[in-house]
C-alpha positions in Angstrom: 0.9 -7.1 31.1 -1.1 -9.5 28.9 -1.0 -9.4 25.1 -3.7 -10.2 22.6 -2.9 -10.4 18.9 -6.0 -10.1 16.8 -7.1 -10.6 13.2 -5.4 -13.9 12.3 -6.1 -15.6 8.9 -3.0 -17.8 8.6 -1.9 -20.8 10.7 1.8 -20.1 10.4 1.2 -16.6 11.9 -0.6 -18.2 14.9 2.3 -20.6 15.4 4.7 -17.7 15.5 2.6 -15.7 17.9 2.2 -18.5 20.3 5.9 -19.3 20.2 6.5 -15.7 21.1 4.3 -16.1 24.2 1.1 -14.2 23.2 -1.7 -14.7 25.8 -4.7 -14.6 23.4 -5.4 -14.8 19.7 -8.4 -13.0 18.1 -10.4 -14.2 15.2 -12.7 -11.8 13.4 -16.2 -13.0 12.6 -17.4 -9.8 10.9 -17.6 -10.2 7.1 -17.0 -6.5 6.2 -13.6 -6.7 7.8 -10.5 -7.5 5.7 -9.4 -9.8 8.5 -12.7 -11.8 8.7 -12.6 -15.6 8.7 -15.4 -18.2 8.1 -16.2 -20.9 10.6 -14.4 -23.4 8.5 -11.3 -21.2 8.4 -11.5 -20.7 12.1 -11.6 -24.4 12.8 -8.3 -24.8 11.0 -6.7 -21.8 12.7 -7.6 -23.0 16.1 -5.7 -26.2 15.6 -2.6 -24.1 15.9 -3.5 -22.7 19.3 -1.9 -24.6 22.2 -3.5 -25.1 25.6 -3.5 -22.0 28.0 -3.7 -19.5 25.1 -7.2 -18.1 24.8 -9.1 -17.9 21.6 -11.2 -14.7 21.3 -14.1 -14.5 18.9 -14.7 -10.9 17.8 -18.3 -10.3 16.7 -20.2 -7.1 15.7 -23.9 -6.9 16.3 -24.2 -10.7 15.7 -27.7 -12.2 16.0 -28.6 -14.8 18.7 -28.9 -17.5 16.1 -25.6 -16.7 14.4 -23.8 -16.7 17.7 -25.2 -20.0 18.7 -24.2 -21.5 15.4 -20.7 -20.1 15.8 -20.3 -21.5 19.3 -21.6 -24.9 18.2 -19.0 -25.1 15.5 -15.9 -23.2 16.7 -14.1 -23.9 19.9 -13.4 -20.3 21.1 -13.1 -19.3 24.7 -14.2 -15.6 25.0 -16.6 -13.4 23.0 -15.5 -9.9 22.2 -18.5 -7.8 21.5 -17.3 -5.0 19.2 -20.5 -3.5 17.9 -23.4 -1.5 19.4 -24.4 -4.2 21.9 -25.9 -3.0 25.1 -24.9 -4.5 28.5 -28.2 -6.4 28.5 -27.7 -7.8 25.0 -24.1 -8.9 25.8 -25.3 -10.6 28.9 -28.1 -12.4 27.1 -26.0 -13.5 24.1 -23.1 -14.7 26.2 -25.4 -16.6 28.6 -27.0 -18.3 25.5 -23.7 -19.9 24.6 -22.2 -20.1 28.1 -19.1 -18.0 27.3 -17.2 -15.3 29.2 -17.2 -12.0 27.3 -15.6 -8.6 27.0 -17.0 -5.5 25.4 -15.2 -3.0 23.2 -15.9 0.7 23.8 -15.0 3.2 21.0 -13.7 6.3 22.7 -14.6 9.6 21.1 -12.6 12.5 22.6 -15.3 15.0 21.3 -18.0 13.4 23.3 -16.6 11.1 26.0 -15.3 12.2 29.4 -13.6 10.3 32.2 -16.9 10.2 34.1 -18.9 8.9 31.1 -16.3 6.2 30.2 -16.2 5.1 33.8 -20.0 4.9 34.0 -20.1 2.9 30.8 -17.5 0.4 32.2 -19.6 0.1 35.4 -22.7 -0.8 33.4 -20.9 -3.6 31.6 -19.4 -4.8 34.8 -22.8 -5.1 36.3 -23.9 -7.2 33.3 -21.1 -9.7 33.8 -18.3 -8.6 31.5 -14.8 -10.1 32.3 -13.0 -7.0 30.9 -13.5 -3.9 28.8 -11.5 -3.1 25.7 -11.0 0.6 24.8 -10.5 1.4 21.2 -10.6 4.6 19.0 -13.9 5.8 17.7 -14.5 5.9 14.0 -17.8 7.1 12.4 -18.0 4.3 9.9 -15.8 1.5 11.3 -16.1 -0.7 14.4 -12.3 -1.1 14.9 -9.1 -2.1 13.2 -8.5 1.5 12.1 -5.0 1.8 13.5 -5.9 5.1 15.2 -5.2 6.0 18.8 -7.5 7.8 21.1 -6.8 10.2 23.9 -5.3 7.9 26.6 -6.1 10.5 29.3 -9.7 9.3 29.0 -8.7 5.9 30.5 -10.2 6.0 34.0 -8.3 4.8 37.1 -9.7 2.4 39.7 -12.0 0.7 37.2 -14.6 -1.9 38.0 -13.2 -4.1 35.2 -9.7 -4.8 33.9 -8.9 -2.6 30.9 -7.6 -3.9 27.6 -6.1 -1.1 25.4 -6.3 -1.2 21.6 -6.0 1.3 18.8 -2.8 2.2 16.9 -0.4 0.2 19.0 2.9 -1.0 17.7 6.4 -1.9 18.9 7.5 1.7 18.9 4.7 3.2 21.1 3.5 0.3 23.3 6.2 1.0 25.9 4.4 4.3 26.6 1.5 2.2 28.0 3.5 1.1 31.1 2.1 3.9 33.3 -1.5 3.5 32.2 -4.1 1.8 34.3 -4.6 -1.2 32.0 -4.4 -5.0 32.2 -3.6 -5.9 28.7 -2.9 -4.6 25.2 -4.5 -5.7 21.9 -2.9 -5.2 18.5 -3.7 -6.1 14.9 -2.5 -3.6 12.3 0.7 -2.8 14.2 2.1 -6.3 13.7 1.0 -6.8 10.1 2.7 -6.9 6.7 -0.8 -6.5 5.2 -4.3 -6.7 6.6 -4.7 -10.2 8.0 -1.2 -11.2 7.3 1.2 -10.8 10.2 4.8 -9.9 10.2 7.0 -12.2 12.3 9.6 -9.4 13.0 6.9 -7.0 14.1 5.3 -9.5 16.4 8.6 -10.3 18.0 9.5 -6.6 18.5 6.0 -6.0 20.0 6.4 -8.9 22.5 9.9 -7.8 23.4 8.7 -4.2 24.1 5.8 -5.3 26.2 7.2 -8.2 28.2 10.8 -7.0 28.6 10.6 -5.8 32.2 6.9 -5.5 32.9 6.8 -8.6 35.2 9.5 -7.2 37.4 7.3 -4.4 38.6 4.3 -6.6 39.5 3.5 -6.9 43.2 1.4 -9.6 44.6 -0.7 -9.1 47.7 -0.7 -12.1 50.0 -4.1 -13.8 50.2 -5.8 -13.7 53.6 
């Protein structure tokens, strides 16, 4: 199971997260968010990220021009489209900056079904996404709400690896072990305040996720 910690604003927090073995760190480039950072802040934060840890740039309905400027100035690895972007828009934007990308889908239990979620995942897979992130729907927010969605709406046998977000913390993340997911993504569940991480919560989260997950992984021999 892979782990992404998102919403960093402090270099010391990134040092702690990477020392604990996090696989990816997320930086938010969406000004309305309390966890948003500027390009200049991001440059400083990235200096704390060692090799083999991915830097994920979270964007929300960002324009082509703004994304090109971001990519020209900030050394991130993966784009996380977290707005209303269509598969075609994601593909075009990512190709413009030559980056791999993932798409966040906000799951609404009142409207979504297993079939509709699966079909949506397939459409982004066809456009070239590397993974899909599933988060809770909120009428007025694009994420970071700390709310969970109905996990029974996570399809099995997906066309893309699934990253689970929404209301995760050290107490409930162990319940994800039986879900058909590739990774977990947490922000509020490891914070002392929005954008300020809590070292003890980060440590507890990593312990809960990594404790015995790898023991159950089976690898099929390549032909």
